[in-house]
C-alpha positions as CSV (number, residue, x, y, z in Angstrom):
1,M,-201.7,5.4,-137.1
2,G,-201.8,4.3,-133.5
3,Q,-200.6,0.9,-134.4
4,R,-197.8,2.2,-136.6
5,S,-196.5,4.5,-133.8
6,L,-196.7,1.7,-131.4
7,G,-194.7,-0.5,-133.7
8,K,-192.0,2.1,-134.0
9,R,-191.8,2.4,-130.3
10,S,-191.6,-1.4,-130.0
11,L,-188.8,-1.4,-132.6
12,V,-186.9,1.3,-130.7
13,A,-187.2,-0.6,-127.5
14,A,-186.1,-3.8,-129.1
15,S,-183.1,-2.4,-131.1
16,G,-182.1,0.4,-128.7
17,V,-181.8,2.8,-131.7
18,A,-183.9,6.0,-131.8
19,F,-185.7,7.1,-135.0
20,S,-186.7,10.6,-136.1
21,E,-190.1,11.7,-137.2
22,N,-189.5,10.7,-140.8
23,G,-188.5,7.2,-139.9
24,N,-184.7,7.7,-140.1
25,P,-182.5,6.8,-137.2
26,A,-182.0,9.8,-135.0
27,K,-178.5,11.2,-134.3
28,D,-177.2,10.6,-130.9
29,E,-176.8,14.0,-129.3
30,R,-175.6,12.7,-126.0
31,P,-172.4,14.3,-124.8
32,C,-170.7,10.9,-124.3
33,G,-171.6,7.3,-125.0
34,G,-171.9,5.9,-128.5
35,G,-170.7,7.4,-131.7
36,K,-167.2,8.1,-133.0
37,K,-164.5,8.3,-130.3
38,K,-161.9,11.1,-130.1
39,K,-158.2,10.0,-130.5
40,R,-156.0,10.5,-127.5
41,K,-152.4,11.8,-127.7
42,K,-149.8,9.3,-126.7
43,S,-148.1,9.9,-123.4
44,G,-144.6,9.1,-122.2
45,P,-143.7,6.1,-120.2
46,S,-144.6,7.9,-117.0
47,G,-147.8,9.2,-118.2
48,G,-146.4,12.8,-118.5
49,L,-145.2,14.5,-121.6
50,P,-145.9,12.9,-124.9
51,F,-143.1,10.5,-126.2
52,K,-141.4,11.6,-129.4
53,K,-139.0,9.3,-131.2
54,P,-135.5,10.9,-131.4
55,S,-134.2,11.8,-134.8
56,G,-131.1,10.4,-136.3
57,R,-129.2,13.7,-135.9
58,T,-130.0,13.7,-132.1
59,V,-128.7,10.1,-131.7
60,L,-125.5,11.0,-133.5
61,M,-125.0,14.1,-131.4
62,F,-125.4,12.3,-128.1
63,G,-123.3,9.4,-129.3
64,G,-120.5,11.8,-130.3
65,I,-120.7,13.5,-126.9
66,A,-120.4,10.1,-125.1
67,M,-117.5,9.1,-127.3
68,G,-115.7,12.4,-126.6
69,V,-116.2,12.0,-122.9
70,A,-114.8,8.5,-123.1
71,L,-111.8,9.6,-125.1
72,V,-111.0,12.4,-122.7
73,A,-111.4,10.1,-119.7
74,G,-109.1,7.5,-121.3
75,L,-106.5,10.2,-122.1
76,V,-106.5,11.5,-118.5
77,L,-106.1,8.0,-117.1
78,F,-103.3,7.3,-119.6
79,L,-101.4,10.4,-118.7
80,A,-102.0,10.0,-115.0
81,R,-100.9,6.4,-114.8
82,P,-97.9,6.0,-112.4
83,R,-94.4,6.2,-113.7
84,L,-91.7,3.7,-113.0
85,V,-89.4,5.3,-110.3
86,W,-85.6,4.9,-110.1
87,Y,-84.7,5.9,-106.6
88,V,-81.0,6.6,-106.8
89,D,-78.3,7.8,-104.4
90,A,-77.4,11.5,-104.8
91,E,-73.8,10.8,-105.8
92,L,-75.0,8.3,-108.4
93,A,-77.8,10.3,-110.0
94,G,-75.8,11.8,-112.8
95,A,-74.2,8.6,-113.8
96,W,-77.5,6.7,-113.7
97,N,-79.2,9.3,-115.9
98,R,-76.4,9.0,-118.4
99,F,-76.7,5.3,-118.3
100,L,-80.4,5.3,-119.0
101,Q,-80.1,7.9,-121.8
102,T,-77.3,6.0,-123.5
103,A,-79.3,2.8,-123.4
104,I,-82.3,4.6,-124.9
105,N,-80.6,6.7,-127.6
106,D,-77.6,4.5,-128.6
107,T,-79.3,2.0,-131.0
108,A,-75.9,0.2,-131.5
109,N,-75.6,-0.7,-127.9
110,P,-76.3,-4.4,-127.3
111,S,-78.1,-3.8,-124.1
112,G,-81.1,-2.2,-125.9
113,P,-83.4,0.3,-124.3
114,P,-85.0,-0.3,-120.9
115,P,-88.4,-2.0,-121.2
116,V,-90.1,1.0,-119.6
117,T,-89.1,4.3,-121.0
118,R,-91.7,6.3,-119.1
119,F,-89.9,6.8,-115.8
120,E,-88.5,9.4,-113.4
121,V,-85.2,9.4,-111.5
122,R,-85.5,10.6,-107.9
123,V,-82.6,11.3,-105.6
124,R,-82.5,9.1,-102.5
125,N,-82.4,10.8,-99.1
126,G,-80.9,8.5,-96.5
127,D,-83.2,5.6,-95.6
128,S,-86.4,7.3,-96.5
129,E,-89.2,5.1,-97.9
130,F,-89.6,4.4,-101.6
131,P,-91.6,7.3,-103.1
132,G,-93.5,5.7,-105.9
133,R,-95.9,2.8,-106.6
134,Y,-93.4,0.7,-108.4
135,G,-89.8,0.8,-109.4
136,F,-86.3,0.3,-108.1
137,T,-83.9,1.5,-105.4
138,V,-80.4,1.9,-106.7
139,S,-77.8,2.3,-104.0
140,T,-74.3,1.5,-102.7
141,N,-75.9,1.2,-99.3
142,G,-77.6,-2.0,-100.0
143,P,-78.1,-5.0,-97.7
144,R,-75.9,-5.3,-94.6
145,G,-73.7,-8.3,-94.9
146,Q,-73.0,-10.9,-92.3
147,P,-71.1,-9.1,-89.4
148,V,-67.8,-10.4,-88.2
149,P,-68.1,-10.2,-84.3
150,G,-65.9,-7.7,-82.6
151,T,-64.8,-6.0,-85.9
152,P,-66.1,-3.3,-88.3
153,I,-66.3,-5.9,-91.1
154,V,-69.3,-7.4,-92.9
155,M,-69.1,-10.3,-95.4
156,Y,-71.0,-11.6,-98.4
157,P,-70.2,-15.3,-99.0
158,N,-70.4,-16.8,-102.5
159,L,-71.6,-13.5,-104.0
160,N,-70.0,-14.1,-107.4
161,R,-72.2,-17.1,-107.9
162,T,-75.5,-15.8,-106.6
163,R,-75.1,-12.0,-107.2
164,T,-78.1,-11.6,-104.8
165,F,-78.3,-11.0,-101.0
166,D,-81.3,-10.4,-98.8
167,E,-83.7,-9.3,-101.7
168,W,-81.1,-7.1,-103.2
169,K,-79.4,-7.8,-106.6
170,L,-75.8,-6.9,-107.4
171,L,-75.2,-4.7,-110.5
172,A,-71.5,-3.6,-110.4
173,L,-68.5,-3.6,-108.1
174,D,-65.6,-1.2,-107.3
175,P,-62.9,-3.6,-106.0
176,W,-59.9,-2.6,-104.0
177,M,-56.7,-3.7,-105.8
178,V,-52.9,-3.2,-105.5
179,F,-51.8,-1.0,-108.4
180,R,-48.2,-0.8,-109.7
181,R,-46.4,0.1,-113.0
182,H,-46.7,-2.8,-115.4
183,Y,-43.0,-3.7,-115.5
184,I,-42.8,-4.2,-111.8
185,P,-43.3,-7.8,-110.5
186,E,-46.3,-8.6,-108.4
187,P,-45.7,-7.9,-104.7
188,S,-45.5,-10.8,-102.2
189,R,-47.1,-10.8,-98.8
190,A,-43.7,-10.7,-97.1
191,F,-42.8,-7.5,-99.0
192,L,-46.0,-5.8,-97.9
193,N,-45.1,-6.5,-94.3
194,T,-41.4,-5.8,-94.4
195,G,-40.8,-3.4,-97.3
196,D,-37.7,-5.0,-98.5
197,R,-38.3,-3.8,-102.0
198,G,-39.9,-0.5,-102.6
199,T,-42.5,1.7,-100.9
200,L,-46.1,1.3,-99.9
201,L,-48.3,4.3,-100.7
202,L,-51.2,5.4,-98.5
203,A,-53.8,8.2,-99.2
204,G,-54.0,8.8,-95.5
205,N,-56.4,11.7,-95.5
206,D,-59.1,9.3,-96.7
207,P,-60.4,7.2,-93.7
208,R,-61.4,4.5,-96.1
209,A,-57.8,3.9,-97.2
210,V,-56.5,3.7,-93.6
211,Q,-59.3,1.3,-92.6
212,A,-58.7,-0.8,-95.7
213,W,-55.0,-1.3,-94.9
214,T,-55.8,-2.0,-91.2
215,S,-58.4,-4.7,-92.2
216,Q,-56.0,-6.5,-94.5
217,L,-53.3,-6.6,-91.8
218,L,-55.7,-7.8,-89.1
219,Q,-57.1,-10.6,-91.3
220,E,-55.7,-13.7,-89.6
221,S,-57.1,-16.3,-92.0
222,P,-59.7,-16.2,-94.8
223,G,-62.7,-14.3,-93.4
224,V,-61.3,-14.2,-89.9
225,F,-60.3,-10.8,-88.5
226,S,-58.8,-9.9,-85.1
227,P,-61.6,-8.8,-82.8
228,G,-61.7,-5.9,-80.3
229,E,-62.1,-2.2,-80.7
230,D,-58.9,-1.4,-78.9
231,V,-57.0,-3.8,-81.2
232,W,-58.3,-2.0,-84.3
233,R,-57.7,1.5,-83.0
234,A,-54.2,0.6,-82.0
235,A,-53.5,-0.9,-85.4
236,E,-54.7,2.2,-87.1
237,T,-52.6,4.5,-84.9
238,S,-49.4,2.5,-85.5
239,L,-50.0,1.7,-89.2
240,V,-47.4,4.1,-90.5
241,Q,-44.8,3.4,-87.8
242,N,-44.9,-0.4,-88.3
243,H,-45.1,-0.6,-92.1
244,P,-43.1,0.9,-94.9
245,F,-45.4,3.7,-96.0
246,Q,-44.2,7.0,-97.5
247,S,-43.2,9.8,-95.1
248,G,-46.2,11.9,-93.9
249,A,-48.6,9.3,-95.3
250,F,-51.6,10.5,-93.3
251,S,-51.5,13.9,-95.1
252,F,-51.6,12.5,-98.6
253,S,-54.7,12.8,-100.9
254,W,-55.4,10.3,-103.7
255,I,-54.1,12.7,-106.4
256,Q,-50.8,13.2,-104.6
257,T,-50.5,9.4,-104.0
258,W,-51.0,8.6,-107.7
259,D,-48.4,11.1,-108.8
260,L,-46.0,9.5,-106.3
261,L,-46.6,6.1,-107.7
262,F,-44.7,7.1,-110.9
263,R,-41.8,8.9,-109.1
264,D,-40.5,6.1,-106.9
265,N,-38.7,3.2,-108.5
266,D,-40.9,0.5,-106.9
267,A,-44.1,1.6,-105.4
268,F,-47.5,0.0,-104.7
269,L,-50.8,1.5,-104.0
270,Y,-53.9,-0.2,-102.5
271,A,-56.9,1.6,-103.9
272,P,-60.4,1.3,-105.4
273,L,-60.5,0.6,-109.1
274,S,-62.5,3.8,-109.6
275,E,-59.6,5.9,-108.2
276,A,-57.3,4.3,-110.7
277,Q,-59.7,5.0,-113.6
278,A,-59.9,8.6,-112.5
279,F,-56.1,8.9,-112.5
280,A,-56.1,7.3,-116.0
281,R,-58.5,10.0,-117.3
282,R,-56.2,12.7,-115.9
283,S,-53.0,11.2,-117.3
284,R,-53.7,8.9,-120.2
285,H,-50.1,8.0,-120.8
286,S,-49.4,7.0,-117.2
287,G,-52.8,5.4,-116.8
288,G,-52.0,3.0,-119.6
289,L,-48.9,1.8,-117.8
290,L,-50.9,0.6,-114.7
291,D,-51.3,-3.1,-113.7
292,A,-53.6,-4.3,-110.9
293,T,-53.4,-7.4,-108.7
294,A,-55.4,-8.6,-105.7
295,F,-54.0,-8.0,-102.3
296,P,-51.4,-10.8,-101.8
297,E,-52.5,-13.8,-99.7
298,P,-50.3,-15.4,-97.0
299,P,-49.0,-18.9,-97.9
300,G,-51.5,-21.7,-97.1
301,W,-54.7,-19.8,-97.6
302,H,-57.1,-21.9,-99.7
303,S,-59.8,-19.3,-100.2
304,F,-59.7,-15.7,-101.3
305,G,-61.7,-12.7,-100.2
306,L,-62.0,-9.4,-102.1
307,Q,-62.7,-6.0,-100.6
308,A,-65.1,-4.0,-102.8
309,D,-67.8,-1.3,-102.8
310,M,-70.9,-2.5,-104.5
311,L,-73.9,-1.2,-106.4
312,W,-77.2,-2.8,-105.6
313,T,-80.8,-2.6,-106.8
314,R,-84.0,-3.6,-105.0
315,T,-87.5,-4.0,-106.6
316,H,-90.6,-2.3,-105.2
317,G,-94.2,-3.1,-106.0
318,A,-93.6,-6.6,-107.1
319,G,-96.3,-8.3,-105.1
320,R,-98.4,-10.7,-107.2
321,D,-102.1,-9.9,-107.5
322,R,-104.9,-12.3,-108.3
323,R,-105.4,-12.8,-112.0
324,L,-108.1,-14.2,-114.2
325,A,-105.8,-17.2,-114.9
326,D,-106.2,-18.0,-111.2
327,V,-110.0,-18.4,-111.5
328,E,-110.9,-22.1,-111.8
329,F,-114.0,-21.9,-113.9
330,L,-112.0,-20.0,-116.5
331,S,-109.5,-22.7,-117.0
332,F,-111.0,-23.7,-120.4
333,V,-110.1,-20.2,-121.8
334,D,-106.8,-19.9,-123.7
335,D,-103.9,-18.6,-121.6
336,R,-103.1,-15.9,-124.2
337,V,-106.7,-14.6,-124.0
338,L,-106.6,-14.5,-120.2
339,S,-103.2,-12.7,-120.3
340,F,-104.6,-10.1,-122.7
341,L,-107.6,-9.5,-120.5
342,D,-105.4,-9.3,-117.4
343,N,-103.3,-6.6,-119.0
344,L,-106.4,-4.8,-120.2
345,L,-108.5,-4.9,-117.0
346,F,-105.9,-4.9,-114.2
347,P,-103.2,-2.1,-114.1
348,S,-101.3,-3.9,-111.4
349,V,-100.8,-6.9,-113.6
350,R,-99.2,-4.6,-116.3
351,R,-96.9,-3.2,-113.6
352,Q,-95.8,-6.7,-112.6
353,R,-95.0,-7.5,-116.2
354,R,-93.0,-4.3,-116.6
355,L,-91.1,-4.9,-113.4
356,A,-90.2,-8.4,-114.4
357,E,-89.0,-7.3,-117.8
358,T,-86.9,-4.5,-116.3
359,E,-85.4,-6.9,-113.7
360,A,-84.3,-9.2,-116.5
361,W,-82.9,-6.2,-118.5
362,L,-80.8,-5.1,-115.4
363,A,-79.5,-8.6,-114.9
364,G,-78.2,-8.9,-118.5
365,A,-74.4,-8.8,-119.2
366,A,-74.7,-6.1,-121.9
367,T,-76.7,-3.8,-119.5
368,Q,-74.3,-4.2,-116.7
369,T,-71.4,-3.6,-119.0
370,L,-72.9,-0.3,-120.1
371,L,-73.5,0.6,-116.4
372,A,-70.0,-0.3,-115.3
373,D,-68.5,1.8,-118.1
374,Q,-70.5,4.8,-116.9
375,L,-69.3,4.3,-113.3
376,E,-65.8,3.0,-114.3
377,W,-66.4,-0.1,-112.2
378,I,-66.7,-3.7,-113.3
379,P,-70.0,-5.5,-114.1
380,A,-71.2,-8.1,-111.7
381,H,-72.2,-10.4,-114.5
382,P,-69.4,-12.9,-115.3
383,S,-70.0,-12.3,-119.0
384,G,-69.7,-8.6,-118.7
385,V,-67.0,-6.9,-120.7
386,P,-64.5,-4.8,-118.7
387,L,-63.5,-1.3,-119.7
388,N,-59.8,-1.7,-119.9
389,T,-56.8,-3.7,-118.6
390,V,-57.0,-2.9,-114.9
391,A,-60.7,-3.5,-115.0
392,W,-60.1,-6.9,-116.6
393,Q,-57.6,-7.8,-113.9
394,S,-60.1,-6.6,-111.2
395,Q,-62.8,-8.7,-112.8
396,R,-60.6,-11.8,-112.7
397,A,-60.1,-11.2,-109.0
398,W,-63.9,-10.9,-108.5
399,L,-64.7,-14.1,-110.3
400,R,-62.2,-16.2,-108.3
401,S,-63.1,-14.7,-104.9
402,S,-64.8,-16.9,-102.3
403,Y,-66.4,-14.0,-100.5
404,I,-66.7,-10.2,-100.6
405,W,-66.1,-8.1,-97.6
406,Q,-66.6,-4.5,-96.7
407,G,-65.3,-2.4,-93.8
408,M,-66.7,0.7,-92.1
409,E,-64.7,3.4,-90.6
410,V,-63.7,2.2,-87.1
411,V,-65.1,5.4,-85.5
412,N,-68.6,4.5,-86.7
413,A,-68.4,0.7,-86.4
414,Y,-68.6,0.1,-82.7
């Protein structure tokens, strides 16, 4: 017995396993150590709450929320994107709105709609700054021409060829012409000075008419006018006394003067084309009998100037931004792909494209024809179609002119 017990103890010491009294291995009753280990619950990545794999329904819910937020944000950005602004003189706002709406709604019009139909028309107040991010100023008070020293005259040389001046582009003109009944011969320069045949008519209560006549009489040679404030004031004062105008000419309005044109046997009226068109609307029969000619030139003049009011446009927001196509290491990418990405990623690039397309649309002959019809002027484009006979005669004078000149009322010019 003693040896058997000693053998068991030796076996326990050698194997490290305890046996019970009956010779079977004893159960390990230690609180920790060997035996079956307990499973631990998985914890989250931070060692906190247990991690649970989201269900498919949860993924769909959060994905739908994210998509909805993205759609709402995209819609807000789309609706809040800046509009193209037409910044127009107050007296032109009505005609400009009609012009745009006709271009959009009249599918038969050859001009087609403007490239950008999401726009707003704002009334221009004096020389205030352009109110939008991008768009166009439309005004008769465009660039100041080259001043003629000592006179209230400014000139625009070779305008019928370039149709641009100092970053402004010309859209339409309202030329001053000599109007008469169609069966009366064209007046000569000598008649205008002496009045040997007929009467000169003057709408004297309009300072523009007085200044226009004074300018023509003080033009010594093409583009050269007599200088000096005193000279101009004296010429205005003595205009009626020295030339064969109707009696009481300084009290006549345009309406009275047009009526007088069809009462006298031979009468001539120097006036803007728009005034003649307004008369033709009031009296369709008499208006159809009108002819127009440029102010007669003295013998020996080899160039011809035309007095005209003008409608100009100027582009805003046309500075060129950096594009992906400018990046050297992207030169291997197709230009069409880069252009698509530019339009997608950079709103300023889209604005540049819209401005360029609208500029080209405004410069077209069909667009300027539609605009001139609304204003009752003539289109600046040489291929524009005039509204009627007197507009066609005015357009011929515009196309053969060497320069355009404008005058300001003498009281404001010095």
